[in-house]
Structure formats: structure tokens, C-alpha cells
C-alpha positions as a Markdown table, in Angstrom:
| # | Residue | x | y | z |
|---|---|---|---|---|
| 1 | Unk | 39.1 | -101.5 | -37.8 |
| 2 | Unk | 42.5 | -103.1 | -38.9 |
| 3 | Unk | 42.5 | -104.4 | -42.5 |
| 4 | Unk | 45.1 | -105.7 | -44.9 |
| 5 | Unk | 45.0 | -106.5 | -48.6 |
| 6 | Unk | 46.1 | -110.0 | -50.0 |
| 7 | Unk | 49.0 | -108.0 | -51.7 |
| 8 | Unk | 50.3 | -107.0 | -48.3 |
| 9 | Unk | 49.9 | -110.5 | -47.0 |
| 10 | Unk | 52.1 | -111.7 | -49.8 |
| 11 | Unk | 54.8 | -109.2 | -48.8 |
| 12 | Unk | 54.6 | -110.5 | -45.2 |
| 13 | Unk | 54.9 | -114.1 | -46.5 |
| 14 | Unk | 58.0 | -113.3 | -48.6 |
| 15 | Unk | 59.9 | -110.8 | -46.5 |
| 16 | Unk | 59.1 | -111.7 | -42.9 |
| 17 | Unk | 58.9 | -115.4 | -43.2 |
| 18 | Unk | 62.4 | -115.5 | -44.8 |
| 19 | Unk | 64.5 | -112.9 | -43.0 |
| 20 | Unk | 64.3 | -114.8 | -39.6 |
| 21 | Unk | 66.2 | -117.7 | -41.5 |
| 22 | Unk | 69.1 | -115.6 | -42.6 |
| 23 | Unk | 71.2 | -115.4 | -39.3 |
| 24 | Unk | 71.8 | -118.6 | -37.3 |
| 25 | Unk | 70.0 | -121.1 | -39.5 |
| 26 | Unk | 72.7 | -121.3 | -42.4 |
| 27 | Unk | 75.5 | -122.3 | -40.0 |
| 28 | Unk | 73.2 | -124.4 | -37.7 |
| 29 | Unk | 72.0 | -126.7 | -40.6 |
| 30 | Unk | 75.5 | -126.9 | -42.0 |
| 31 | Unk | 76.5 | -128.5 | -38.8 |
| 32 | Unk | 74.0 | -131.4 | -39.3 |
| 33 | Unk | 73.9 | -131.7 | -43.2 |
| 34 | Unk | 77.0 | -130.0 | -44.3 |
| 35 | Unk | 76.8 | -129.4 | -48.2 |
| 36 | Unk | 73.2 | -130.9 | -48.1 |
| 37 | Unk | 72.0 | -128.2 | -45.9 |
| 38 | Unk | 70.0 | -126.6 | -48.6 |
| 39 | Unk | 68.3 | -129.9 | -49.4 |
| 40 | Unk | 67.4 | -130.3 | -45.7 |
| 41 | Unk | 65.8 | -126.8 | -45.9 |
| 42 | Unk | 64.1 | -127.6 | -49.1 |
| 43 | Unk | 62.2 | -130.5 | -47.4 |
| 44 | Unk | 61.1 | -128.0 | -44.7 |
| 45 | Unk | 60.0 | -125.5 | -47.3 |
| 46 | Unk | 58.0 | -128.3 | -49.0 |
| 47 | Unk | 56.3 | -129.3 | -45.7 |
| 48 | Unk | 55.5 | -125.6 | -45.1 |
| 49 | Unk | 54.2 | -125.2 | -48.5 |
| 50 | Unk | 51.6 | -127.9 | -47.7 |
| 51 | Unk | 50.8 | -126.1 | -44.5 |
| 52 | Unk | 50.3 | -123.0 | -46.5 |
| 53 | Unk | 47.9 | -124.8 | -48.9 |
| 54 | Unk | 45.9 | -126.1 | -45.7 |
| 55 | Unk | 45.7 | -122.7 | -44.2 |
| 56 | Unk | 44.7 | -121.0 | -47.6 |
| 57 | Unk | 42.0 | -123.8 | -48.0 |
| 58 | Unk | 40.6 | -123.0 | -44.5 |
| 59 | Unk | 40.6 | -119.2 | -45.2 |
| 60 | Unk | 38.9 | -119.6 | -48.6 |
| 61 | Unk | 36.2 | -121.9 | -47.4 |
| 62 | Unk | 35.2 | -119.9 | -44.4 |
| 63 | Unk | 35.0 | -116.4 | -46.1 |
| 64 | Unk | 32.9 | -114.6 | -43.5 |
| 65 | Unk | 34.5 | -116.1 | -40.4 |
| 66 | Unk | 37.7 | -115.6 | -38.5 |
| 67 | Unk | 39.6 | -118.8 | -37.5 |
| 68 | Unk | 38.2 | -118.3 | -34.0 |
| 69 | Unk | 34.6 | -118.3 | -35.1 |
| 70 | Unk | 35.2 | -121.1 | -37.6 |
| 71 | Unk | 36.8 | -123.3 | -34.7 |
| 72 | Unk | 34.0 | -122.2 | -32.3 |
| 73 | Unk | 31.3 | -123.5 | -34.6 |
| 74 | Unk | 33.1 | -126.8 | -35.3 |
| 75 | Unk | 34.5 | -127.7 | -31.8 |
| 76 | Unk | 32.9 | -125.4 | -29.3 |
| 77 | Unk | 34.1 | -122.2 | -27.6 |
| 78 | Unk | 35.7 | -123.9 | -24.6 |
| 79 | Unk | 38.0 | -126.1 | -26.9 |
| 80 | Unk | 38.6 | -123.0 | -29.1 |
| 81 | Unk | 39.7 | -120.9 | -26.1 |
| 82 | Unk | 42.1 | -123.6 | -25.0 |
| 83 | Unk | 43.7 | -123.7 | -28.5 |
| 84 | Unk | 44.1 | -120.0 | -28.7 |
| 85 | Unk | 45.8 | -120.1 | -25.3 |
| 86 | Unk | 48.1 | -122.7 | -26.8 |
| 87 | Unk | 48.7 | -120.6 | -29.8 |
| 88 | Unk | 49.4 | -117.5 | -27.7 |
| 89 | Unk | 52.3 | -119.5 | -25.9 |
| 90 | Unk | 53.5 | -120.9 | -29.2 |
| 91 | Unk | 53.8 | -117.5 | -30.7 |
| 92 | Unk | 55.8 | -116.2 | -27.7 |
| 93 | Unk | 58.2 | -119.1 | -28.1 |
| 94 | Unk | 58.4 | -118.5 | -31.8 |
| 95 | Unk | 59.5 | -114.8 | -31.2 |
| 96 | Unk | 62.0 | -115.7 | -28.7 |
| 97 | Unk | 65.0 | -117.3 | -30.7 |
| 98 | Unk | 64.8 | -114.6 | -33.6 |
| 99 | Unk | 65.1 | -111.9 | -30.9 |
| 100 | Unk | 68.1 | -113.5 | -29.4 |
| 101 | Unk | 69.6 | -113.8 | -32.9 |
| 102 | Unk | 69.0 | -110.1 | -33.7 |
| 103 | Unk | 70.3 | -109.0 | -30.5 |
| 104 | Unk | 73.5 | -110.9 | -31.0 |
| 105 | Unk | 73.8 | -109.8 | -34.6 |
| 106 | Unk | 73.5 | -106.1 | -33.6 |
| 107 | Unk | 76.1 | -106.7 | -30.8 |
| 108 | Unk | 78.6 | -108.2 | -33.0 |
| 109 | Unk | 78.1 | -105.8 | -36.1 |
| 110 | Unk | 77.7 | -102.4 | -34.4 |
| 111 | Unk | 79.6 | -102.5 | -31.2 |
| 112 | Unk | 83.2 | -103.1 | -30.4 |
| 113 | Unk | 82.4 | -104.5 | -27.0 |
| 114 | Unk | 79.4 | -106.5 | -25.8 |
| 115 | Unk | 76.6 | -103.9 | -25.0 |
| 116 | Unk | 74.1 | -104.3 | -22.2 |
| 117 | Unk | 70.5 | -105.3 | -22.9 |
| 118 | Unk | 69.5 | -101.5 | -22.4 |
| 119 | Unk | 71.0 | -100.9 | -25.9 |
| 120 | Unk | 68.4 | -103.4 | -27.3 |
| 121 | Unk | 65.5 | -101.9 | -25.4 |
| 122 | Unk | 64.4 | -99.5 | -28.2 |
| 123 | Unk | 63.3 | -102.7 | -30.1 |
| 124 | Unk | 60.8 | -103.7 | -27.4 |
| 125 | Unk | 59.6 | -100.0 | -27.3 |
| 126 | Unk | 59.2 | -100.0 | -31.0 |
| 127 | Unk | 57.7 | -103.6 | -31.0 |
| 128 | Unk | 55.1 | -102.5 | -28.5 |
| 129 | Unk | 54.2 | -99.5 | -30.5 |
| 130 | Unk | 53.9 | -101.5 | -33.7 |
| 131 | Unk | 51.5 | -104.0 | -31.9 |
| 132 | Unk | 49.5 | -101.3 | -30.5 |
| 133 | Unk | 49.0 | -99.6 | -33.9 |
| 134 | Unk | 47.5 | -102.9 | -35.2 |
| 135 | Unk | 47.6 | -105.1 | -38.3 |
| 136 | Unk | 46.9 | -102.3 | -40.8 |
| 137 | Unk | 49.8 | -100.2 | -39.9 |
| 138 | Unk | 51.9 | -103.3 | -39.6 |
| 139 | Unk | 51.2 | -104.6 | -43.2 |
| 140 | Unk | 51.6 | -101.2 | -44.8 |
| 141 | Unk | 55.0 | -100.8 | -43.1 |
| 142 | Unk | 56.0 | -104.2 | -44.4 |
| 143 | Unk | 55.3 | -103.2 | -47.9 |
| 144 | Unk | 57.8 | -100.2 | -47.5 |
| 145 | Unk | 60.5 | -102.3 | -45.8 |
| 146 | Unk | 60.4 | -104.9 | -48.6 |
| 147 | Unk | 62.6 | -102.5 | -50.4 |
| 148 | Unk | 65.3 | -102.9 | -47.6 |
| 149 | Unk | 64.9 | -106.6 | -47.8 |
| 150 | Unk | 65.6 | -106.7 | -51.6 |
| 151 | Unk | 68.5 | -104.1 | -51.2 |
| 152 | Unk | 70.1 | -106.2 | -48.4 |
| 153 | Unk | 69.9 | -109.4 | -50.5 |
| 154 | Unk | 71.5 | -107.6 | -53.4 |
| 155 | Unk | 74.4 | -106.2 | -51.4 |
| 156 | Unk | 75.1 | -109.5 | -49.4 |
| 157 | Unk | 74.8 | -111.8 | -52.4 |
| 158 | Unk | 76.6 | -109.7 | -55.0 |
| 159 | Unk | 79.5 | -109.4 | -52.4 |
| 160 | Unk | 79.5 | -113.1 | -51.4 |
| 161 | Unk | 78.8 | -115.0 | -54.8 |
| 162 | Unk | 82.3 | -114.2 | -56.4 |
| 163 | Unk | 84.0 | -115.8 | -53.3 |
| 164 | Unk | 82.0 | -119.1 | -53.4 |
| 165 | Unk | 83.3 | -122.5 | -54.4 |
| 166 | Unk | 80.0 | -124.1 | -55.9 |
| 167 | Unk | 81.5 | -127.5 | -56.5 |
| 168 | Unk | 81.4 | -127.9 | -52.7 |
| 169 | Unk | 77.5 | -128.2 | -53.1 |
| 170 | Unk | 77.8 | -131.4 | -55.0 |
| 171 | Unk | 76.7 | -134.1 | -55.3 |
| 172 | Unk | 73.0 | -133.2 | -55.5 |
| 173 | Unk | 71.9 | -136.8 | -54.5 |
| 174 | Unk | 72.8 | -136.9 | -50.6 |
| 175 | Unk | 72.2 | -139.7 | -48.1 |
| 176 | Unk | 68.7 | -139.6 | -46.6 |
| 177 | Unk | 70.0 | -139.6 | -43.1 |
| 178 | Unk | 72.2 | -136.6 | -43.7 |
| 179 | Unk | 69.3 | -134.6 | -45.1 |
| 180 | Unk | 66.9 | -135.8 | -42.6 |
| 181 | Unk | 69.2 | -134.8 | -39.7 |
| 182 | Unk | 69.3 | -131.1 | -41.0 |
| 183 | Unk | 65.5 | -131.2 | -41.7 |
| 184 | Unk | 64.4 | -132.2 | -38.2 |
| 185 | Unk | 66.9 | -129.9 | -36.3 |
| 186 | Unk | 65.7 | -126.8 | -38.2 |
| 187 | Unk | 62.2 | -127.3 | -37.6 |
| 188 | Unk | 62.0 | -124.4 | -35.0 |
| 189 | Unk | 62.6 | -121.8 | -37.8 |
| 190 | Unk | 59.6 | -123.1 | -39.9 |
| 191 | Unk | 56.0 | -123.2 | -39.6 |
| 192 | Unk | 55.4 | -119.6 | -40.6 |
| 193 | Unk | 52.4 | -120.1 | -42.9 |
| 194 | Unk | 50.3 | -120.7 | -39.7 |
| 195 | Unk | 50.2 | -117.0 | -39.3 |
| 196 | Unk | 47.9 | -116.8 | -42.3 |
| 197 | Unk | 45.0 | -118.3 | -40.2 |
| 198 | Unk | 45.2 | -115.5 | -37.7 |
| 199 | Unk | 45.7 | -112.6 | -40.3 |
| 200 | Unk | 42.9 | -113.9 | -42.5 |
| 201 | Unk | 40.2 | -112.1 | -40.5 |
| 202 | Unk | 41.8 | -108.8 | -41.3 |
| 203 | Unk | 41.7 | -109.4 | -45.1 |
| 204 | Unk | 39.9 | -106.7 | -47.0 |
| 205 | Unk | 39.3 | -109.1 | -50.0 |
| 206 | Unk | 40.4 | -112.5 | -50.8 |
| 207 | Unk | 40.5 | -112.2 | -54.5 |
| 208 | Unk | 43.7 | -113.7 | -55.8 |
| 209 | Unk | 44.7 | -114.8 | -52.4 |
| 210 | Unk | 46.0 | -118.2 | -53.4 |
| 211 | Unk | 48.2 | -116.9 | -56.3 |
| 212 | Unk | 49.7 | -113.9 | -54.3 |
| 213 | Unk | 50.3 | -116.0 | -51.2 |
| 214 | Unk | 52.1 | -118.7 | -53.3 |
| 215 | Unk | 54.1 | -116.2 | -55.2 |
| 216 | Unk | 55.2 | -114.6 | -52.0 |
| 217 | Unk | 56.0 | -118.0 | -50.4 |
| 218 | Unk | 58.1 | -119.2 | -53.3 |
| 219 | Unk | 60.1 | -115.8 | -53.6 |
| 220 | Unk | 61.0 | -116.0 | -49.8 |
| 221 | Unk | 61.8 | -119.7 | -50.0 |
| 222 | Unk | 64.1 | -119.4 | -53.2 |
| 223 | Unk | 65.8 | -116.3 | -51.6 |
| 224 | Unk | 66.6 | -118.2 | -48.5 |
| 225 | Unk | 67.9 | -121.3 | -50.3 |
| 226 | Unk | 70.1 | -119.2 | -52.6 |
| 227 | Unk | 71.6 | -117.4 | -49.5 |
| 228 | Unk | 72.2 | -120.7 | -47.8 |
| 229 | Unk | 73.8 | -122.2 | -50.9 |
| 230 | Unk | 76.1 | -119.2 | -51.3 |
| 231 | Unk | 76.9 | -119.3 | -47.6 |
| 232 | Unk | 78.0 | -122.8 | -47.6 |
| 233 | Unk | 80.0 | -122.3 | -50.9 |
| 234 | Unk | 82.0 | -119.6 | -49.1 |
| 235 | Unk | 82.7 | -121.4 | -45.9 |
| 236 | Unk | 82.4 | -125.1 | -46.8 |
| 237 | Unk | 84.1 | -127.1 | -44.0 |
| 238 | Unk | 83.9 | -124.4 | -41.4 |
| 239 | Unk | 80.4 | -123.2 | -42.2 |
| 240 | Unk | 78.9 | -124.6 | -39.1 |
| 241 | Unk | 80.9 | -122.1 | -37.1 |
| 242 | Unk | 80.0 | -119.0 | -39.0 |
| 243 | Unk | 76.9 | -117.9 | -37.3 |
| 244 | Unk | 75.1 | -114.6 | -38.1 |
| 245 | Unk | 75.5 | -115.2 | -41.9 |
| 246 | Unk | 74.8 | -111.6 | -43.3 |
| 247 | Unk | 77.9 | -110.2 | -41.4 |
| 248 | Unk | 80.1 | -113.1 | -42.2 |
| 249 | Unk | 79.5 | -114.5 | -45.7 |
| 250 | Unk | 80.8 | -111.4 | -47.7 |
| 251 | Unk | 83.8 | -110.6 | -45.7 |
| 252 | Unk | 86.1 | -112.2 | -48.2 |
| 253 | Unk | 84.9 | -110.0 | -51.1 |
| 254 | Unk | 87.9 | -108.0 | -52.8 |
| 255 | Unk | 85.7 | -105.0 | -53.1 |
| 256 | Unk | 85.6 | -104.7 | -49.4 |
| 257 | Unk | 89.5 | -104.0 | -49.3 |
| 258 | Unk | 89.0 | -100.9 | -51.5 |
| 259 | Unk | 85.7 | -99.3 | -50.1 |
| 260 | Unk | 85.5 | -100.7 | -46.6 |
| 261 | Unk | 82.7 | -102.8 | -44.9 |
| 262 | Unk | 79.9 | -102.1 | -47.4 |
| 263 | Unk | 78.4 | -105.3 | -46.4 |
| 264 | Unk | 77.4 | -103.8 | -43.1 |
| 265 | Unk | 74.7 | -101.7 | -45.1 |
| 266 | Unk | 73.1 | -105.0 | -46.1 |
| 267 | Unk | 73.2 | -106.4 | -42.5 |
| 268 | Unk | 71.6 | -103.0 | -41.2 |
| 269 | Unk | 68.9 | -103.3 | -43.9 |
| 270 | Unk | 68.1 | -106.9 | -42.7 |
| 271 | Unk | 68.2 | -105.8 | -39.0 |
| 272 | Unk | 65.6 | -103.1 | -39.7 |
| 273 | Unk | 63.3 | -105.7 | -41.5 |
| 274 | Unk | 63.9 | -108.1 | -38.6 |
| 275 | Unk | 62.2 | -105.6 | -36.3 |
| 276 | Unk | 58.9 | -106.5 | -38.0 |
| 277 | Unk | 59.7 | -110.2 | -38.4 |
| 278 | Unk | 60.3 | -110.5 | -34.7 |
| 279 | Unk | 57.3 | -108.4 | -33.9 |
| 280 | Unk | 54.8 | -110.5 | -36.0 |
| 281 | Unk | 54.7 | -113.5 | -33.6 |
| 282 | Unk | 54.1 | -111.1 | -30.7 |
| 283 | Unk | 51.3 | -109.3 | -32.7 |
| 284 | Unk | 49.7 | -112.8 | -33.3 |
| 285 | Unk | 50.1 | -113.8 | -29.6 |
| 286 | Unk | 48.2 | -110.5 | -28.8 |
| 287 | Unk | 45.4 | -111.5 | -31.3 |
| 288 | Unk | 45.0 | -114.9 | -29.7 |
| 289 | Unk | 44.9 | -113.5 | -26.1 |
| 290 | Unk | 42.4 | -110.7 | -27.1 |
| 291 | Unk | 40.1 | -113.4 | -28.5 |
| 292 | Unk | 40.2 | -115.4 | -25.3 |
| 293 | Unk | 39.7 | -112.5 | -22.8 |
| 294 | Unk | 38.3 | -109.7 | -25.0 |
| 295 | Unk | 39.7 | -106.7 | -22.9 |
| 296 | Unk | 38.5 | -103.3 | -23.7 |
| 297 | Unk | 41.7 | -101.5 | -23.1 |
| 298 | Unk | 43.7 | -102.1 | -26.2 |
| 299 | Unk | 47.2 | -101.4 | -24.7 |
| 300 | Unk | 47.1 | -104.0 | -21.8 |
| 301 | Unk | 47.6 | -107.2 | -23.8 |
| 302 | Unk | 50.3 | -105.8 | -26.1 |
| 303 | Unk | 52.1 | -104.5 | -23.0 |
| 304 | Unk | 51.9 | -107.9 | -21.2 |
| 305 | Unk | 53.2 | -109.6 | -24.4 |
| 306 | Unk | 56.0 | -107.3 | -24.7 |
| 307 | Unk | 57.0 | -107.6 | -21.0 |
| 308 | Unk | 57.0 | -111.3 | -21.2 |
| 309 | Unk | 59.2 | -111.4 | -24.2 |
| 310 | Unk | 61.5 | -108.8 | -22.6 |
| 311 | Unk | 61.7 | -111.0 | -19.4 |
| 312 | Unk | 62.6 | -114.1 | -21.5 |
| 313 | Unk | 65.4 | -112.3 | -23.2 |
| 314 | Unk | 66.6 | -110.7 | -20.0 |
| 315 | Unk | 67.1 | -114.0 | -18.3 |
| 316 | Unk | 68.4 | -116.0 | -21.2 |
| 317 | Unk | 70.1 | -113.3 | -23.3 |
| 318 | Unk | 73.6 | -114.9 | -23.3 |
| 319 | Unk | 72.7 | -118.5 | -23.8 |
| 320 | Unk | 71.3 | -118.6 | -27.5 |
| 321 | Unk | 72.8 | -121.8 | -28.5 |
| 322 | Unk | 71.8 | -123.6 | -25.3 |
| 323 | Unk | 68.3 | -122.1 | -25.8 |
| 324 | Unk | 68.1 | -123.4 | -29.2 |
| 325 | Unk | 69.2 | -126.8 | -28.1 |
| 326 | Unk | 66.6 | -126.7 | -25.1 |
| 327 | Unk | 63.8 | -125.8 | -27.6 |
| 328 | Unk | 64.7 | -128.5 | -30.0 |
| 329 | Unk | 64.8 | -131.0 | -27.3 |
| 330 | Unk | 62.0 | -130.3 | -25.1 |
| 331 | Unk | 59.6 | -127.8 | -26.7 |
| 332 | Unk | 59.8 | -128.9 | -30.3 |
| 333 | Unk | 57.0 | -131.6 | -29.9 |
| 334 | Unk | 54.7 | -128.9 | -28.5 |
| 335 | Unk | 55.6 | -126.6 | -31.4 |
| 336 | Unk | 54.9 | -129.4 | -34.0 |
| 337 | Unk | 51.5 | -130.1 | -32.5 |
| 338 | Unk | 50.6 | -126.3 | -32.5 |
| 339 | Unk | 51.9 | -125.8 | -36.0 |
| 340 | Unk | 50.9 | -128.8 | -38.0 |
| 341 | Unk | 48.5 | -131.2 | -35.9 |
| 342 | Unk | 46.0 | -128.5 | -34.8 |
| 343 | Unk | 45.7 | -126.9 | -38.3 |
| 344 | Unk | 45.1 | -130.3 | -39.8 |
| 345 | Unk | 42.3 | -131.1 | -37.2 |
| 346 | Unk | 40.7 | -127.7 | -38.3 |
| 347 | Unk | 41.3 | -128.4 | -42.0 |
| 348 | Unk | 39.4 | -131.8 | -41.7 |
| 349 | Unk | 36.6 | -130.1 | -39.6 |
| 350 | Unk | 36.1 | -127.6 | -42.4 |
| 351 | Unk | 36.2 | -130.2 | -45.1 |
| 352 | Unk | 33.6 | -132.3 | -43.3 |
| 353 | Unk | 31.5 | -129.3 | -42.5 |
| 354 | Unk | 31.4 | -128.4 | -46.1 |
| 355 | Unk | 30.6 | -131.9 | -47.4 |
| 356 | Unk | 27.7 | -132.0 | -44.8 |
| 357 | Unk | 26.3 | -128.8 | -46.2 |
| 358 | Unk | 26.6 | -130.0 | -49.7 |
| 359 | Unk | 24.8 | -133.2 | -48.8 |
| 360 | Unk | 22.0 | -131.3 | -47.0 |
| 361 | Unk | 21.7 | -129.0 | -50.1 |
| 362 | Unk | 21.1 | -132.0 | -52.3 |
| 363 | Unk | 18.4 | -133.5 | -50.1 |
| 364 | Unk | 16.8 | -130.0 | -49.7 |
| 365 | Unk | 16.5 | -129.9 | -53.5 |
């Protein structure tokens, strides 16, 4: 049976939750908030931190149950199955934009001309294999690739920091409207702590879960904010047009004129890590569907999920910015309900259930 440790979960939180925010998001948020972009993202990180605490509370107070079992006890199986179908759709959408980002990044970085989708096909093959191997192999691999994440950050930031003009980040106090605009328009890159609810049933032991999860979250958030701040300091007024940050932000380094595009190694490392960050929502979609239909053949659902994602990318591969705008305009309300409202309902259900048991225990005594 697939099992993961709380330490491995902390690596997933730190590495995979952050790397998906390194590519399009820095330029995207700069277009709405300019020098206040990092403040807009900070607001989202605070909101997601609250979501993290809610998810951890649910997990800690239902020690012997999966989220599916907990929801079934509180709200019934029919309601729970509907919710899990909603989450399967949510995770498929959640994987879509990062896959397009990574495809475009690879095309720009490693190819002189625009390659066909066939060049990106190995990702879907590898993604299918990762999902098929299960949570245990996935979490162990994330521990190993965290070295690539750290190395990629060190290369990218060490080459970019000297080129930054950090006075451009001032003033720290910014108009609320400017910050709010960036916060709202970057929601689709957030909501990652929700994954903890669906990974919790695979945890070997929950000792130190709060501490490790929070440390992992803070590490990932700080790394992302530093990268965004350095990014804006390098590009300033033209930051909103500099998409795919890891391959753009270090190009002004004097070091590169002597040794060549060393920064491409950092981009390559992030791309390898991103294979797992893109696969995580697909893995969670598979978990949700398996709970609803419970197929005996373990390869059918992963195959369906992979083919659905491949179809989305095939039909919309050249329209990433239009897709982002479409998701923000029409699908964001659905994502907010799935990501924040439904976990809150489950949270209050767990709280009231716990209070009811405590009251019953008092009367029994």
C-alpha cells in the first residue's frame, strides 16, 4: 500500500507548491501590481497559510480516516461522491496551466524553432508512469529532486541578484487597490495546501505534522517571494512582458558573457522538478476518481486522466495567455468554491462533530 512520511509531505509542500509559481506568475502579477507584486502574492500566501491550518486541523482530528471517509460520515456518501467528482475536475484544471507554462518554457529554452507537441509527449508518458507507481514512489522521488530545486534557485538567484535595482521595490506601503488587483488575478496559482487533505490518508505517521508542514510551506513561500522581488528588480517597468522568469531574469549577468548561458542549467533543473509539480494534480484527480468508482484495474483511471490532460493541451497549446484569462474570468469562481469553501464546510463539520463527542462524553461520565 502507498505510504508517505510527514517529512516527505513537507518536501512536497516546499518544492512542488512553489516551483509552479516561478514561470508566468512573476510577470503576470507585475502587470497588475507593478512593484507591489510581491505584496499581492504575500496576501495570497497568507490566505493559503490559513487554508493549510484548516487542512492540518481536519487531518489531525480524524486520525484513522481518509477525507473521503470523514466526509461520508458527516455528510453522507452521495454528497461526498459529488464533491470528489468536483475535486477531480478541479485538479484537472489545476494541472492545465502549469503544463502549458512548462511546454512553452521548454520550447523557448531548448529549441531554436517552435517544436511540435510530440516533443512534449514524453512528459505525459512519464506522468502516467508516476501516477501508476503511486504516492509512495512519488513522494520518495520528490525528496531526491528537492536537490535540483535548491540548486536551480541558487544558480538563478546568484546570477540575477547583482543585476537588480532594489530601490524599485519601494515604497513598501502600497495602495490597497494595486495590491488587491494582483492578489485577485493570481488566485489560480494558489490553493495548493488543499492537496494535503487527499494525501493525508497515505501518511505513515502524523507525528510532528504541523511543524514539518508549516516549515515546508514557509520555505516555499519565502523562496517564491524572493524570486519575484529579484525578478521585478531586474526588469522593473518591462517586468510584465518578461514571462518564463527562470530563463529571463539572469540574462543580464556579467558572468554569462564569460562562461555562456549557465542559467540554462537552473532552468533545466526547474523543468525536471516541474514534471512532478505538474503530475501532482493529476495524481490527486486519480485518487478522487478511484474513491468514486473504485475500479480494480489500477491503470485505467491514470490513463484516462493523462489522456484528458493531453487532449486539453493538444487543443489549447498555443493559447496560454488566452487560457489564463479564460480561467480567471469564467472558471475562477468554481476553483474558489472547491479550494476554499468546501474545505471550510468540512472543517466546521469536523469541529461540530468533535464538540458533540465531547459533550456526549461528559454526559456519559
